[in-house]
N, C-alpha and C positions, 0 to 999 in steps of 0.2 A: 462874449466869445473868449476874450482874453482871460476873464475870471475863471471860466470853465476849464480852459487849458492849464492854468496854474493849479487849479484844484486837482486835475488829472496828474500833473507832475508830482505834487505833494503826496498823493495817495500811492503812486508808483514807488517813490522813494521810501515811504514807510513800509510798504510790502517788502521791498528789497532788503531793508534793514532788518525787518522781522525774520525773513528767511535766513539771512546770514546769522542772526542771533540764535535761531533754532539749531542751525548747523553746528555752531561752536559749542553750545551747551548741552545738546541732547544726543548728538550722534557720537558713538564711540570712536576712538582712534584705532587705527590698524597699524601694528608694528610688524613689518614683514621679517621673516627669519633672516633674510640677507642683511638686515641692519643690526643683528645681534653680534655679540663678541664672545663666542664660545671659547672655553679654555680646556685644552686636552686634545685627544685625538678625535678630529671631526673632519668632514668634507662638506663642500657646498655642491648640491646636485644641479643638474641641468635646469631644473625647475626653480632654482634659487631657494630650495629648502635646505635646512641644516640637517646633515646626517650625523647624529651623535653615535660615536663608535665605542670608545674605551670606557672602562669603569670610571665612574665619578667625573666624566667630562661634564662641564657645567657652564651655565650662562645666567646672567642676571638682568633685571629690569625694575624700574619704578612704575607704579600706577597709583592713581588716586581713586577714592571711593571705597566701596565695600567688596567689590569682586572684579575679576577679569577672567577672560576666556583664553585658554591655551589650546591651539589647534595642533594636534600631534597624531602620528599614526605609525604603524608598522606594515610591512608588505606581506607578511605571512597571514593570510586570512583566517587560518585555523589556529594561530598561535597567540601568544600574549607576551608582554614585556613590562618592565617597571621603570618609572621615574620616581624621584623623591625630591622634597623641596624644603627650603627654609623660608619663613615669612618673618620679616623684621628681625632677623638674626636668631630666630628660634626654630629649631628643627620641628617639622610637622609630621609627615608620614610618607609612606610609599604610595605611588599611584599606579594602579594596574591599567595598562594600555591593551585593549582588545583588538586583535587583527580584524575582527568582523565588524568593527564600528569605526566611524569617522566623526563621532560626536566629540565636541570640544570638552576639555577638562575645565571645570570651574574652580578657581582659587578664591576662597572667601576670607575676608578680613573681618574682625569683630567690630570694627569701627571705621568711620570715614577718615579722610586725610590721606597723606602720601604713605605708601607702603613699599618695601623693598623685598623682592623675591629672587631667590637663587634656586635654579632647577638643576638637578644632578641626575645622571644616568645611574641607576642602581645596579645595573648588571654589566657583565664583561663583553668584550668585542665578539667572542665566539657565540654568544646567545643571540646575535643579530642586532642591527642598528635600530635606533628610534629616530624618526624624522619629525622635525619641527617645521610647520608651515607658516604660522603667524600667531600673533597675540592680539586680542581685542580688549580694549578697556579705555579708561580715561587718562589723559596726560601721560601716555606711555613713553618711557625713555630707556634705551638700552644702557647697560652698565659695563664698564671694563674692570678687569681685576686691578687692584691697586699695584703700583710698582713695588716689587719686593723680590727678594731672592726666590729661586725656584728649586724644588727638589723633585726629581723624577724617580718614581718607585717602580722598579722592574721586579717581577716576581710571578708567582703561581696563584693557586686558588686562595691562599691566605691573603696575599696582597690585594686580590680582587674583593675580599669580603664575602666570598662564596660560602654557603652552608653555615652562615653566621646568625641568621635571623629567622627562627621558626615561629615567630610570634603570630603570624597569620596563617601559615601553612606548616603543619608539624613535620618534623624530620621523618623521612621515609614515605611521605605522601607528596602528591603533586609532581612537578618536574624540577630539574636541577636548579633552574634560575629562580624558583619560588622562594628560596631562602637567601638570595643575594642581598647584601646591604653594603654597597661601596662607600657610602657616606660615613659609616661608622667603622670602616676598616682602619688599621693602625696608621697607614700613611696619611690620609686626610686629617686624622686626629692630631698627629704630630705637627702637621703643617698649620692647623688652626691654633694649636698651643703656642707655636713659635711666631705666628703672624706672617707666614711665608706662603708662596703659591706652590701648587703641586700638580703633577700629572701622573697617571697610572698607566704603565705598559705591562699588563699582566694577563696570563692565560691559565685557566685551571688545568691541572694535570701535566703541566709542561716542565721540562727539565733542561739540563745543559747538554747531556749527550744521549739521554733517553727519557721518555715520558713515563707517566704512571702505568699505562697499559699499551705502549707502542714504542717503536724505535724513533719515531719522529712524526711530523716535523717538530724540532726542538726550538727553544727560544732564539738561538743564533740564526735559525732559518727563517723565522717570521718577523724578527724585530724591525727589519727595514720596510715591511709592508704596512700600509696605513691601517689596515684592519686586522693585523697580526695573524693573517692566515696565509699559508704557504702558496695556495693556488691563486692568490690575488695578483692582479696586474697593476695595482694602485700603490705606488711608492709613497712612503711617508717623507714629508719635507722637514728634515731635521733643523733647518735654519729657522723654522718658526719659533723655536724655543732654545734658550741657552741656559740649562740648569747650572746652579752653583754646585749642587751635589747630585750624583746619580747613585741611588741605593739599589743594590742587586741582592735579592733574596731567593736563591735557587738551590736545589739539592734535595728537597723533600721527596720529589718524585723519582729522581735518579736512585735514591737510596731505598725507595719503597719496595715492598714485595710484589707489587703489581696487583692486578685484579683477580688473581687466582685462576684465571682461565687460559691466558696466553702464556706459553713457556717463557721463563725469564732466567737469564744467566745471572751469576753472582755479580755484585757491584764491582766495577772496574775503576779503581781509584786513579789509575794512570790516564785512562780515557777522560774521566771526569775533570781532572786538573788541566790537562792539555786543552780540552774544549773550552773550559772556563777561561783560561788565559787568552785564548783566541777571541772569545766573546768580549772580554774586558778591553782588549786592544781595538775591537770594532767600535765599542762605545766611546773609547778615547779618541778614535778617529773622527767621530761625530762631534764630540764636545772636548776639544783639547785642553780647555782650562778648568774643566769640572773636577771636583773631588770625588773619587770613587770610594764607595763604602760597601763592603760585603757583609751581609747578614746571614746568620745561621737559620735554624728552623725551630719554632716552638712546638712542632708536632713530632720531633724526633728526640728520643731520650735513650739513656743507656749507652751501650757500646757504639751504636750508630751515631749518637750525638758527638762522641769523641772523634769518631772517624770523619764526620763532616767538618768538625773544627780543624782537624789536622789538614784536611784537603784545602780548606779555605786559607789556612796559614801558608800552605805551599803555593797557592795562587798568588797571594800577596807578595811572597818572597820573589817569585818569578817576575811579576810585573814591576816591583820596585827595583830589581836588578837591571831590568831593561831600560828604566828611566830614573837613574839615581839622582838627578838634579831636579826632578819634577815633584809634584805632590805625591806623597806616599799613600798607598792604599790603606784605608781604615777598616778595622774589623769590629764587628759586634756579635757576641754570642748570647743568644737568648737564655734566660734561666729555664730550667725544666718546668714544663707546664702540663697539667692534665686538662686538655682542651675539652670544653663542654658543648661545643656546637654539633652540627650534624656530621656523621661519618668521621668523627675524630678531629674536626676542625675547631679553631677558636670561635666562640660565639661573640656576640656584640660586647658583652661584659669582658670577655677575655681580651678582645682587641683594645679595650680601654686600659687593661693592665699592661699590654705590650706597649701601648703608646706612652704610658707613664714611664716605663723603663727606657724607651728609646729617646724621649725628648731631650734629656741632658746630653746624650751622645751627639745628636744632631745639632744641638745648640752650640756645643763646643766646636764642631766642624764649621759652623757658620761664622 
């Protein structure tokens, strides 16, 4: 009797150990989105999913083995959007997210062992958010950005990396977001070259006092909104980040001839300068210790290039006179460029040229 009882106990223990062993080695881990550490403009939903908003907002994680699954989705069932990613420090590709599907994205490594993944939103805020639900894989660990100075890049479509990458969808085909590539925009490239962190607060077609084809909402009207949209009721919490440098590259759309459909008045330099000064003061109110840098435009040449440079110089003079004992505003004027991307924008290679030009400028400011 006693022998039978001991035999039963031994068998039960062996089964329990066996079940525990199977759980540890064969069942994948689940990393919920709420455990991630995104960097950039994002929000956490009521479902504890991460809503990726701004261009190049990103998050990282480790996994072991040869693959993991990324559960991601968008809410527009008839639309699509794009992520892109690095694997073990090497850029891989863009990932098209279909609104009609909730199938996970498989990220594959060429070998086993531990791997590092950084996921980036390829598109801007106004193309709609991308939601992250969870990640499944082996030995998943969320990553934080290393401690380093931060540069915030404020701008328009150029800063977004819009119209820069027709490698998959040629210019003039598809929809506007199909050629977005925020990872290879000049701002993230400068940050990677300098080993610093970055966030992008940028909107295609936007200006300081007027936009490409409308009078607004302009950047001063949307900057304080989390999703950079005027009708949003969600404020951006500026205390989340304290940039060492705030780079502002606006003016391309104020100076443009518009879309050729809507009547457009001549450029008003006085309105441009006064609105720009007010916007810089708004930014300084959020980040009192930050160095402000004003950039011109690689898409503007000839007389308009000179006009923009003169206006930016006037903005600098005004801000510096209001704060004579503080950090003086820095200026950078791009060299003339014949941009080779879609609709006259810089392409991926052009962004590389811009980043090479800008890197010494920002290195000096740091």
